C-alpha positions in Angstrom: 100.8 81.9 140.1 99.7 78.9 142.0 99.4 80.9 145.2 97.1 83.4 143.4 94.9 80.6 142.1 94.8 79.1 145.7 93.5 82.4 147.0 90.9 82.6 144.3 89.7 79.2 145.3 89.4 80.5 148.9 87.3 83.4 147.7 85.0 81.1 145.6 84.6 78.8 148.5 83.6 81.7 150.8 81.0 82.8 148.3 79.2 79.5 148.2 79.5 78.6 151.8 78.1 81.1 154.3 79.8 79.4 157.2 83.3 79.9 155.7 85.4 82.7 157.2 87.9 84.5 155.1 89.7 87.0 157.3 92.3 89.6 156.6 94.2 90.4 159.8 97.6 91.8 160.5 98.6 91.6 156.9 97.7 87.9 156.5 94.8 86.1 154.9 93.2 83.5 157.1 90.7 80.9 156.1 88.7 79.4 159.0 91.3 79.0 161.7 94.2 78.4 159.3 96.6 81.2 158.3 98.1 80.7 154.8 101.8 80.2 155.6 104.4 82.6 154.5 101.9 84.7 152.5 100.9 88.3 153.1 98.7 90.8 151.3 99.0 94.5 151.8 98.1 97.9 150.3 100.7 100.4 149.2 99.0 103.5 147.8 96.6 102.2 145.2 98.6 99.0 144.6 97.7 95.7 146.2 100.7 93.4 146.9 100.5 89.6 146.9 103.7 88.0 148.1 105.9 86.7 150.9 106.3 90.1 152.5 104.7 93.5 152.6 105.6 95.5 149.5 107.1 92.4 147.7 105.5 90.3 145.0 102.7 90.9 142.4 101.1 94.3 142.4 97.5 94.9 141.2 97.1 98.6 140.3 93.5 99.6 140.4 93.7 103.4 140.2 94.4 103.7 136.5 91.9 103.8 133.7 93.3 100.5 132.6 93.9 98.1 135.6 97.5 97.1 135.6 99.5 94.2 136.9 103.2 94.4 137.7 105.8 93.0 140.1 108.4 94.5 142.4 111.0 93.5 139.8 111.0 94.5 136.2 109.5 91.3 134.9 106.6 88.9 135.4 107.3 85.2 134.8 104.5 82.8 133.9 105.8 79.5 135.2 104.5 76.5 137.2 107.3 76.3 139.8 106.1 73.0 141.1 106.8 71.3 137.7 109.4 73.8 136.5 107.4 74.2 133.3 106.7 77.5 131.6 103.0 78.5 131.1 101.4 79.6 127.8 99.7 83.0 127.7 96.6 83.3 125.6 95.1 86.6 124.5 93.5 88.2 121.5 96.2 90.8 120.8 99.6 91.4 122.3 100.9 95.0 122.3 104.5 95.8 123.2 105.6 99.2 124.3 107.2 101.1 121.5 106.5 104.8 122.0 109.0 107.2 120.5 109.1 109.4 123.7 110.5 106.4 125.6 113.4 105.9 123.3 116.7 107.6 122.6 119.6 107.3 120.2 117.1 106.4 117.4 118.8 105.8 114.0 117.9 103.8 110.9 118.9 100.1 110.8 119.5 100.5 107.0 121.5 103.7 106.9 122.2 103.7 103.1 119.7 101.3 101.6 118.0 103.9 99.4 120.8 106.5 99.4 123.4 104.9 97.2 123.7 103.0 94.0 124.8 99.9 96.0 122.1 98.8 98.4 123.0 98.1 102.0 123.3 94.5 103.3 123.1 95.2 107.0 119.9 93.4 107.8 120.5 90.7 105.1 123.8 89.8 106.6 122.2 89.4 110.1 119.5 87.2 108.6 122.1 85.0 106.9 123.8 84.4 110.3 120.6 83.0 111.9 120.0 79.3 112.1 116.3 78.4 112.1 115.7 74.9 113.7 112.9 72.5 114.3 112.7 70.8 117.7 110.7 69.1 120.4 110.4 70.3 124.0 111.9 67.9 126.6 108.8 68.3 128.8 106.4 67.8 125.8 104.4 64.9 127.4 104.0 66.8 130.7 103.2 70.0 128.9 100.5 68.5 126.7 98.5 67.4 129.7 97.6 71.0 130.4 97.7 72.5 126.9 94.5 73.3 125.0 95.7 73.1 121.4 94.1 70.3 119.4 97.3 68.7 118.2 98.8 66.6 121.1 101.6 64.1 120.6 104.8 64.8 118.7 104.3 68.5 118.0 107.3 69.8 116.1 108.2 73.4 117.0 110.1 75.9 114.9 112.3 78.6 116.3 115.9 79.5 117.2 118.3 78.4 119.9 118.6 81.3 122.3 122.4 80.8 122.9 123.0 81.0 119.1 120.7 84.0 118.6 122.4 85.8 121.4 125.6 85.8 119.4 123.9 87.5 116.5 121.2 89.7 118.0 122.0 90.1 121.8 119.1 92.4 122.4 116.6 89.7 121.5 117.7 87.4 124.3 117.0 87.7 128.1 117.6 85.3 131.0 115.5 84.2 134.0 116.8 83.9 137.5 116.9 80.2 136.9 119.4 80.7 134.1 116.9 79.9 131.2 117.4 82.1 128.1 114.3 83.6 126.6 113.8 85.0 123.1 111.9 88.1 122.1 110.8 87.0 118.6 109.2 90.4 117.9 112.7 91.9 118.0 113.5 90.0 114.8 110.6 91.6 112.8 112.5 94.9 112.1 115.6 92.9 110.9 113.5 90.7 108.6 111.7 93.7 107.3 115.0 95.4 106.6 116.3 92.3 104.8 113.2 92.4 102.5 113.8 96.1 101.8 117.4 95.5 101.0 116.6 92.6 98.7 113.9 94.8 97.0 116.4 97.6 96.5 118.9 95.1 94.9 116.2 93.9 92.6 115.4 97.4 91.6 119.0 98.1 90.8 119.3 94.9 88.7 116.0 95.7 86.9 117.3 99.2 86.1 120.6 97.7 84.7 118.6 95.2 82.5 116.4 98.0 81.3 119.4 100.1 80.3 121.0 97.1 78.5 117.8 96.5 76.6 117.8 100.0 75.1 
């Protein structure tokens, strides 16, 4: 990410300084007489690659109706490598791919919740195994230097410990090349929804029993 910002600064400097020379030659970007070390930019079809070699790194796809960013791996990590600190991503809405045509082996999480006299406890049992915690990030002071949220010192966070969550919901946890575990909190929404549905079904059964007893 820092390399991309560096190139953007080059372009900006070129725009305001007519004497500046930004040259693309032999697969490398050169500013003035200096070639940016170990950095190449290349075209592959309609994708533009930014990385340490041709066809490797971040890809900018410009052919689609919606411009797309991807990498030559299956993930894009937002991290300041110089400070080993993960970067926040700000946006209005975040949409995750969930199209049915991309999925297989689809089956209900709550297989018998509304099909028997005894409601299921599948999701509820999963929720009961989770351990919500409060915590502080170890790099909190460094992080807050660059964060835009109004609350600064001593921000208490809420969440889960990835290693613990992995034992209960393995599909909600991933790992970076550096060995840091990441949590997909959105993956917990169906489980929490299922737990609410199960509890609602139990309440309905109890209400029906009470109604019969009152007759």
